N, C-alpha and C positions, 0 to 999 in steps of 0.2 A: 653237525653238517660235513664233517671230516669223515665221519665213520661211513654216511650216506653214499661221498663221492669215491670212497674205496669199494663200498659194496657193489659199483656199478659196472666194475671192469677187476674180474678177480681170474689169476691165472694160477695153475698148479703144473709143474714140471717136474720129471724125474729123468736124469740123463748123465751119459757119460761125458764127462769133460774131455775136451778134442783140441784144445789151444791153449796157449799162457795167457795171462792178462795183457791186455793193451790199454795203454791212455786215453780218457775219453774228454773228459772236462774236469770244472771245476765249479763249486758255487759254496760261496762264504766259507773258503778254507777246508770245505771238505771235496777230496778227490774222488772221480768215479771211474771206473774201469770197466773194461768188455772183455765178455770171455763166452767161448763157443761149447754148447753140449750138444750128444747126438741123442735123440730120442728115438726109438724103435717105434715103427707103425706096427698094425697086426698082420700085413704084408713083410717080406723081407726087405724093403725101404726103411730109408732111417731120416730124419729131418735133421737138419743143423741149423739148433734155436738159437740165437746171440741174447747174452743176458749183460743188463749192465747193473754194476754190483759196486757198493760205496766202499773207501778203504777202512770204513767204521766196522763191516761187517765180515771181514775175511784179510787175511795178508795176501796183499796182490801181487806183494814181491816173489812169493813162491810159487812154484809150479804143482799144480794139482792134476795133470792128465792122465787118464785111466781111473780116475776116481768117480763115485757114482754121487753126483749132487741133485737134493731134492732142493725145490726152491718154490716160494709162493710170493704173488706179486702182481703189476698190472703191465697190459701189452701196452706202451705205449710208442707214439711218432713224432717225428719233428721233421721238418722240412730244411735241406742242406742244400745250397745253392752250390751249382755246378753247371758247365756247358751250359750259362747264360740261362739255365732254368732250374725251377726247384725240384730235386728229388724228396721223395716220402723216405724215410727211412724208421725204420720199425724194431724194437727190442722189447724186452721183458725187463721191466725195471724191478730190481729184486727188493722186497721185503722182508724176507727171514730165509734163511737157508740152511740145512744139515746135509751133513754126508751121511751115506748109508751104507752098508756092508753089500746089502745086494736087493732086489725089488721083491716084494715079497707079491704071491699068486694072485692074480686078479685086480693087481691095482692099477688103475687108470695112471699112465706115465704122462700124460699130455691132456689138459682140460683147461677150458677158458670159459666163463660167462660175460657178456656184454649187455650192457642196458642202454641203448642210446637212440640215434635218430636218424634216419636216411638222409645224406646229405648231397645225393647225385642220382640221377635218375637209372634204374638197373637197367643193367645191359643182360638181355636173355637170347640165349643162342643154341644153336643143336650141333654136338660132335656128327664127323660124317658117319659115323655107327649109330646117330639118332637120340643119342644122350643127351638129355636135358641140361643146361647149365644156367644160372643167374649170378651176373657180379655185383655186388653190393658196395660201397662205402660209408660208414656207419661213423657217426661223429659221436662219442664219448664224452660226458663232461668231466674236467677235471678241477681242484681247486685254483682259486686265485684268475677264475674265469677263463681258464685254457681250456680246450679240447684235444682229444686223440684223434685221429682219423686213421680208421681201419678197416682194410681192405676184406672183405667176405665172398666166401663162394659156396653157391646151393648147388643141389644136386637132385633132380629128377624130381619128384612131388614137391620138395621142397622151394625147386627152381622155379616149377609154374606159378605156387603161390607167391613167391617173393616179386616173380615179374609185375605185379598189379600195384606194387607198395608205392606211394606218392611220396615227394621231396617233403621232410618235415615230418612224415611218420613216425611214431613211435615203437621199437622194436627190441627184442629179448631175444638174445643169440646164445646157443650152447654149442661147442664144438671143439676144434681142435686147433693148435697151430702148426701150420706145415710149411716149409719150405721149397721152392721150385727155382731151378737154375734156367737161364736163359742167355741168348747172346745178344748185346749190346752192339748195335752198327756205330763204331766211331768214326770212321770215314768210309771213302768206296771201298778199300783195302783192305779195312780193320775192324775186328771185333773183339768184344771184350765180354769174358763169361760174369757173369753177375747172379747174386740170389736173391729173389722176393721173396717176401713171407706174406700169408693171410691165414686167416681162418678158413676151415673147412668145416661147415655148418652142419652140425647133426640134428637141431631142431632149432626152431625159429617160431616167433609169437608176435603177430603186429598188435598194437595194443590200442590204437585210438578205435 
């Protein structure tokens, strides 16, 4: 059962470490820490992706900034209560990691596979230039009766296809994790820069 749960949410990311470790939380005496890696896209843009790593996997008191880290794990979510509402917080939960001297030619530095269920009606829209987009929220089962809620974005034909999905529908998604900066309005005079994370979908299959 545990293997099946692991198979439905698989992430591989290779990127440059761009932060030091910061404490997140502790479970049964095991400390977990956050660190950010920068992962290049095919364009000149780079995604900043947060990793959650156990202190048992690495010396979290040391700085690894500038080194290239390759990790395998799962894309996980949890709700953080702030400003009288819950905010969905996403990160890559690392199961395995290694440092590499450089990326090999043709290596996919950022890939994700999800097997889950549509838990919110798809939002279909078009950009001012006519490009089709569909936003999905997918629930992926985790062990102990938990689920991760992963926002996904589809483009073009995938967006048109996904726009007809029904809540509860079983889907499989292939893509990459991407980061997106936005301004959050705090008050009439104050805004705060934040980063949202989502899966940019390259392939999607509806299994029902």
